[in-house]
TIMI-2910 file (N, C-alpha, C, CB; in pm, 1 decimal, decimal comma, always signed):
<rs>
+----------+----------+----------+----------+----------+----------+----------+----------+----------+----------+----------+----------+------+
!      n_x !      n_y !      n_z !     ca_x !     ca_y !     ca_z !      c_x !      c_y !      c_z !     cb_x !     cb_y !     cb_z ! resn !
+----------+----------+----------+----------+----------+----------+----------+----------+----------+----------+----------+----------+------+
!  +1179,9 !  -1904,1 !  -1843,2 !  +1162,6 !  -1862,8 !  -1704,6 !  +1072,6 !  -1739,8 !  -1701,3 !  +1300,1 !  -1833,5 !  -1636,9 !  Unk !
!   +978,7 !  -1738,9 !  -1610,3 !   +890,0 !  -1623,1 !  -1598,6 !   +961,3 !  -1508,5 !  -1529,0 !   +761,9 !  -1660,1 !  -1522,1 !  Unk !
!   +910,4 !  -1390,4 !  -1547,5 !   +973,0 !  -1274,3 !  -1485,3 !   +963,4 !  -1280,2 !  -1332,8 !   +908,6 !  -1146,0 !  -1536,8 !  Unk !
!   +855,1 !  -1340,3 !  -1279,7 !   +844,3 !  -1353,2 !  -1134,2 !   +948,2 !  -1450,1 !  -1079,9 !   +703,8 !  -1399,6 !  -1094,8 !  Unk !
!   +974,8 !  -1557,6 !  -1154,1 !  +1077,4 !  -1652,6 !  -1111,0 !  +1214,3 !  -1586,1 !  -1115,2 !  +1076,0 !  -1779,4 !  -1199,7 !  Unk !
!  +1239,8 !  -1508,7 !  -1219,1 !  +1367,6 !  -1438,1 !  -1229,9 !  +1381,8 !  -1336,8 !  -1116,7 !  +1379,6 !  -1367,5 !  -1367,0 !  Unk !
!  +1275,9 !  -1265,6 !  -1086,1 !  +1279,8 !  -1168,8 !   -976,8 !  +1309,4 !  -1238,9 !   -845,1 !  +1147,2 !  -1091,9 !   -967,6 !  Unk !
!  +1247,3 !  -1352,9 !   -823,4 !  +1270,1 !  -1428,8 !   -701,0 !  +1415,6 !  -1473,5 !   -690,8 !  +1177,1 !  -1550,3 !   -695,5 !  Unk !
!  +1471,5 !  -1520,5 !   -801,0 !  +1612,1 !  -1563,7 !   -801,2 !  +1705,9 !  -1448,3 !   -769,5 !  +1649,1 !  -1624,4 !   -936,7 !  Unk !
!  +1668,6 !  -1327,7 !   -811,2 !  +1752,3 !  -1210,4 !   -787,3 !  +1730,9 !  -1149,6 !   -649,1 !  +1725,4 !  -1106,4 !   -892,6 !  Unk !
!  +1632,9 !  -1200,9 !   -576,3 !  +1613,6 !  -1157,5 !   -438,7 !  +1515,7 !  -1043,7 !   -418,2 !  +1741,7 !  -1118,2 !   -383,5 !  Unk !
!  +1430,0 !  -1019,8 !   -514,1 !  +1327,7 !   -918,4 !   -491,5 !  +1194,3 !   -966,0 !   -546,1 !  +1367,7 !   -785,0 !   -556,4 !  Unk !
!  +1088,0 !   -902,7 !   -502,2 !   +953,5 !   -944,6 !   -540,7 !   +914,1 !   -883,6 !   -674,6 !   +851,9 !   -905,4 !   -432,7 !  Unk !
!   +833,8 !   -957,1 !   -749,7 !   +785,1 !   -905,9 !   -876,6 !   +685,5 !   -793,1 !   -857,8 !   +722,1 !  -1016,8 !   -956,5 !  Unk !
!   +615,1 !   -793,6 !   -747,3 !   +522,0 !   -686,4 !   -713,8 !   +504,7 !   -684,2 !   -563,3 !   +385,1 !   -704,9 !   -785,7 !  Unk !
!   +456,8 !   -574,5 !   -514,0 !   +437,9 !   -557,2 !   -370,2 !   +292,4 !   -518,8 !   -345,4 !   +535,6 !   -449,0 !   -312,3 !  Unk !
!   +231,5 !   -587,0 !   -249,5 !    +95,8 !   -549,7 !   -210,5 !   +103,1 !   -413,3 !   -141,7 !    +30,7 !   -658,3 !   -116,1 !  Unk !
!    +24,4 !   -320,5 !   -187,9 !    +22,0 !   -188,9 !   -126,2 !   -123,0 !   -145,5 !   -106,0 !    +99,1 !    -85,8 !   -212,5 !  Unk !
!   -144,6 !    -58,4 !    -10,5 !   -281,9 !    -16,0 !    +16,9 !   -340,5 !    +63,4 !   -100,0 !   -286,7 !    +68,1 !   +144,9 !  Unk !
!   -471,4 !    +60,5 !   -111,0 !   -540,1 !   +136,1 !   -215,6 !   -534,0 !   +284,3 !   -180,3 !   -688,4 !    +88,5 !   -232,1 !  Unk !
!   -499,8 !   +364,7 !   -279,4 !   -493,1 !   +509,6 !   -260,7 !   -587,2 !   +572,6 !   -361,5 !   -346,4 !   +564,1 !   -277,5 !  Unk !
!   -671,0 !   +664,1 !   -314,9 !   -760,3 !   +731,6 !   -408,3 !   -763,3 !   +880,9 !   -379,5 !   -902,1 !   +672,7 !   -400,5 !  Unk !
!   -782,8 !   +956,4 !   -485,0 !   -790,2 !  +1101,2 !   -473,3 !   -936,9 !  +1141,1 !   -462,9 !   -721,1 !  +1171,5 !   -594,4 !  Unk !
!   -970,3 !  +1207,2 !   -354,1 !  -1109,0 !  +1248,5 !   -330,2 !  -1122,5 !  +1398,8 !   -354,1 !  -1153,8 !  +1212,0 !   -185,4 !  Unk !
!  -1246,6 !  +1446,1 !   -368,4 !  -1267,8 !  +1590,4 !   -388,9 !  -1209,1 !  +1672,5 !   -273,5 !  -1418,4 !  +1620,7 !   -403,4 !  Unk !
!  -1161,1 !  +1789,4 !   -305,7 !  -1103,8 !  +1883,6 !   -208,6 !   -988,6 !  +1822,5 !   -128,4 !  -1212,2 !  +1931,7 !   -113,1 !  Unk !
!   -885,8 !  +1770,6 !   -195,8 !   -774,6 !  +1708,7 !   -123,0 !   -685,6 !  +1813,3 !    -55,9 !   -691,0 !  +1622,7 !   -217,8 !  Unk !
!   -621,8 !  +1771,9 !    +51,0 !   -522,1 !  +1857,0 !   +115,1 !   -389,4 !  +1837,3 !    +42,9 !   -508,7 !  +1824,5 !   +267,7 !  Unk !
!   -292,5 !  +1918,7 !    +75,1 !   -158,8 !  +1905,3 !    +16,2 !   -100,4 !  +1767,9 !    +49,0 !    -64,8 !  +2017,6 !    +67,5 !  Unk !
!   -123,1 !  +1722,7 !   +170,2 !    -75,0 !  +1591,1 !   +212,5 !   -138,9 !  +1479,0 !   +130,6 !   -103,5 !  +1569,7 !   +361,2 !  Unk !
!   -269,8 !  +1488,6 !   +106,5 !   -339,5 !  +1388,6 !    +24,7 !   -279,3 !  +1382,3 !   -115,2 !   -490,1 !  +1420,7 !    +16,4 !  Unk !
!   -252,6 !  +1498,8 !   -173,4 !   -193,7 !  +1503,2 !   -307,4 !    -56,3 !  +1436,9 !   -309,5 !   -182,7 !  +1648,1 !   -356,0 !  Unk !
!    +23,9 !  +1463,5 !   -208,7 !   +157,2 !  +1404,1 !   -202,4 !   +149,9 !  +1252,5 !   -191,0 !   +235,3 !  +1461,5 !    -84,7 !  Unk !
!    +56,5 !  +1202,0 !   -112,5 !    +39,7 !  +1057,1 !    -97,1 !     +2,4 !   +993,7 !   -230,7 !    -68,1 !  +1025,5 !     +9,1 !  Unk !
!    -90,2 !  +1055,8 !   -302,9 !   -134,0 !  +1001,7 !   -431,8 !    -20,5 !  +1006,4 !   -533,4 !   -255,7 !  +1079,6 !   -484,6 !  Unk !
!    +52,5 !  +1115,7 !   -538,0 !   +163,9 !  +1127,6 !   -632,7 !   +270,9 !  +1023,9 !   -601,7 !   +224,4 !  +1269,4 !   -628,4 !  Unk !
!   +304,7 !  +1005,6 !   -473,5 !   +404,4 !   +903,4 !   -436,4 !   +358,8 !   +763,6 !   -474,4 !   +432,9 !   +908,7 !   -286,4 !  Unk !
!   +231,4 !   +733,9 !   -451,6 !   +178,3 !   +601,5 !   -485,2 !   +182,7 !   +577,8 !   -635,7 !    +34,4 !   +586,7 !   -433,5 !  Unk !
!   +146,9 !   +678,4 !   -714,4 !   +151,1 !   +664,7 !   -860,1 !   +294,8 !   +646,6 !   -907,5 !    +87,3 !   +787,6 !   -928,3 !  Unk !
!   +385,8 !   +723,6 !   -853,1 !   +527,1 !   +712,2 !   -890,0 !   +579,7 !   +572,2 !   -858,2 !   +611,0 !   +818,8 !   -816,3 !  Unk !
!   +548,2 !   +522,3 !   -739,2 !   +593,1 !   +388,7 !   -698,2 !   +534,3 !   +280,9 !   -789,0 !   +553,9 !   +361,3 !   -551,9 !  Unk !
!   +407,9 !   +297,1 !   -828,7 !   +342,5 !   +200,2 !   -916,0 !   +407,7 !   +197,7 !  -1054,3 !   +193,2 !   +232,4 !   -928,6 !  Unk !
!   +443,6 !   +314,0 !  -1105,2 !   +499,6 !   +323,2 !  -1240,2 !   +647,9 !   +289,0 !  -1242,1 !   +478,2 !   +463,0 !  -1296,8 !  Unk !
!   +725,4 !   +346,9 !  -1151,8 !   +870,6 !   +331,7 !  -1156,2 !   +926,8 !   +228,6 !  -1058,9 !   +933,9 !   +462,6 !  -1129,1 !  Unk !
!   +843,5 !   +178,7 !   -969,2 !   +888,0 !    +74,0 !   -878,2 !   +952,2 !   +119,4 !   -757,0 !   +976,5 !    -12,6 !   -943,0 !  Unk !
+----------+----------+----------+----------+----------+----------+----------+----------+----------+----------+----------+----------+------+
</rs>
């Protein structure tokens, strides 16, 4: 059984489509927080 099939059986998605986030020059504090949250979500789920 593939991991995506197992995830589906358990009731959650193997991955989630999320918007592209990029860090641009001279970011604001808010921009940094958005990027850090996106990276955390990508790594830890």
